[in-house]
C-alpha positions as CSV (number, residue, x, y, z in Angstrom):
1,M,8.2,30.5,8.7
2,S,7.7,27.7,6.5
3,F,4.4,25.8,6.8
4,P,3.5,22.0,5.9
5,Q,2.4,21.5,2.5
6,I,-1.2,20.5,3.5
7,L,-1.8,24.2,4.5
8,I,-0.2,25.5,1.6
9,E,-2.3,23.5,-0.2
10,L,-5.7,24.4,1.4
11,D,-4.4,28.3,0.4
12,I,-4.4,29.4,4.1
13,P,-3.4,33.0,4.2
14,E,0.0,33.4,6.4
15,N,-1.5,36.1,9.0
16,C,-4.1,33.2,9.9
17,I,-1.4,30.8,10.9
18,D,0.5,30.9,14.0
19,Q,2.2,28.3,16.2
20,K,0.0,28.8,19.3
21,T,-1.0,25.9,21.2
22,S,-4.4,27.0,22.4
23,A,-7.4,29.1,21.7
24,S,-9.7,31.0,24.0
25,E,-12.9,32.9,23.8
26,R,-15.6,34.7,26.0
27,G,-14.2,32.3,29.0
28,R,-14.1,28.9,26.6
29,S,-10.6,27.6,26.0
30,F,-8.9,24.9,24.2
31,V,-5.1,24.0,25.4
32,L,-2.8,21.7,23.8
33,H,-0.1,20.7,25.6
34,R,2.8,19.3,23.4
35,E,5.9,17.3,23.4
36,Q,9.4,18.7,22.5
37,D,9.0,16.4,19.2
38,E,5.8,17.9,18.4
39,T,4.9,20.7,15.9
40,V,1.6,22.7,16.3
41,Y,0.3,25.1,14.1
42,R,-2.8,27.2,14.7
43,I,-5.3,28.3,11.9
44,K,-7.8,31.1,12.6
45,V,-10.5,29.9,10.4
46,D,-13.9,32.0,10.8
47,D,-13.0,35.9,9.7
48,C,-9.6,35.1,8.8
49,W,-8.8,32.4,6.5
50,L,-13.0,32.2,5.6
51,G,-14.9,34.9,5.4
52,S,-18.2,35.3,6.1
53,D,-19.0,34.8,2.6
54,D,-17.8,31.5,3.0
55,G,-20.7,30.6,5.8
56,K,-20.4,29.9,9.2
57,K,-17.3,27.5,9.9
58,V,-15.6,26.4,13.2
59,D,-13.0,29.2,15.1
60,Y,-9.9,27.0,14.6
61,L,-8.1,24.1,13.1
62,F,-4.9,23.0,14.2
63,W,-2.4,20.8,12.5
64,Y,-0.3,18.8,15.0
65,T,2.5,16.4,13.9
66,N,5.2,14.5,15.5
67,N,5.6,10.9,13.6
68,K,1.7,11.2,12.9
69,A,-0.3,14.3,11.9
70,R,-3.6,15.3,12.9
71,L,-6.2,17.9,11.8
72,I,-7.8,19.1,14.7
73,L,-11.3,21.3,14.6
74,V,-12.1,23.0,17.6
75,E,-15.4,25.2,18.1
76,L,-15.8,27.3,21.0
77,K,-19.5,27.6,21.6
78,G,-21.6,29.4,24.3
79,Q,-24.6,26.9,24.7
80,N,-25.7,26.1,21.2
81,L,-24.6,22.6,20.5
82,G,-26.7,22.4,17.4
83,T,-25.2,25.7,15.7
84,A,-21.6,24.2,16.3
85,L,-22.9,20.9,15.1
86,K,-23.6,22.7,11.9
87,Q,-20.4,25.1,11.6
88,I,-18.6,21.7,11.9
89,A,-20.3,19.7,9.4
90,A,-20.0,23.0,7.2
91,T,-16.5,23.1,7.7
92,L,-15.6,19.7,7.1
93,E,-17.6,19.5,4.2
94,Y,-15.5,22.6,2.5
95,L,-12.4,21.0,3.8
96,Y,-13.5,17.7,1.5
97,N,-14.5,19.8,-1.3
98,L,-11.1,21.6,-1.2
99,R,-8.8,18.5,-1.0
100,P,-10.9,15.0,-1.1
101,T,-7.8,13.4,0.0
102,L,-8.6,14.4,3.6
103,R,-11.5,12.3,3.6
104,Q,-9.3,9.1,3.5
105,F,-7.1,10.8,6.1
106,A,-9.8,11.0,8.3
107,T,-11.1,7.3,8.2
108,Q,-7.4,6.9,9.4
109,G,-8.3,8.6,12.7
110,G,-6.8,11.7,11.4
111,I,-9.2,14.3,12.0
112,C,-10.4,15.1,15.5
113,V,-13.2,17.5,16.6
114,Y,-13.6,19.1,19.7
115,I,-16.3,21.5,20.8
116,V,-15.9,23.5,24.2
117,L,-19.6,24.8,25.6
118,S,-19.8,27.3,28.1
119,R,-22.2,24.5,29.5
120,G,-22.1,21.1,28.8
121,K,-25.7,20.8,28.9
122,G,-27.8,19.4,25.9
123,V,-25.0,17.1,24.5
124,G,-27.8,14.3,25.4
125,K,-30.3,15.4,23.1
126,R,-27.9,16.0,20.1
127,L,-26.4,12.5,20.5
128,N,-28.3,11.5,17.4
129,Q,-26.9,14.1,15.7
130,I,-23.4,14.1,16.5
131,D,-23.5,10.1,15.8
132,K,-24.6,11.0,12.1
133,L,-21.6,13.5,11.9
134,K,-19.2,11.1,13.1
135,K,-20.7,8.3,10.3
136,T,-20.8,10.9,7.7
137,Y,-17.3,12.4,8.0
138,Q,-15.4,9.9,9.7
139,V,-14.6,11.8,12.3
140,I,-14.3,11.9,16.1
141,I,-16.1,14.2,18.1
142,R,-15.6,14.9,21.8
143,S,-17.4,17.9,23.8
144,K,-16.4,19.7,27.4
145,S,-17.6,22.7,29.0
146,Q,-15.5,25.6,29.6
147,R,-11.9,24.0,29.0
148,L,-10.4,21.2,27.1
149,E,-6.7,20.4,28.0
150,L,-4.9,17.7,25.7
151,N,-1.1,16.4,27.2
152,G,0.2,15.6,23.8
153,M,-0.6,13.4,20.8
154,H,-1.4,10.6,22.7
155,E,-4.5,11.8,24.2
156,L,-6.0,13.0,20.7
157,C,-8.8,11.4,19.3
């Protein structure tokens, strides 16, 4: 399988990449329904691309392309939204340090973050923290409980 240049530049091992359009963990799931002309690569981040020595990061990245490209960070979390936000910040910091041009990509709406919680409680209490992450990393962050489904590129971010 040949991979997009960005995945090669990020030095992601091939065994961490597949072309699945969903991810699930302990009753929480994220699903992308792609159109025929869209390509999706799923990257297992936590304990595959990045090990425990790299600190806690998000569960998955998706590289989603048609005539545009999007990098999607996905964290499948129990109830601790605060921990999820720390993992997102750590992942974005890692990515931006590894490939500084991703920050510019983010300012153009190229990076989306999705958090799937077991229960949606506590989001209101963390709005300031979410806003700070959005401003610092120039990303859009959305959360939902249990299952998040997106139908094609037009529903992203």
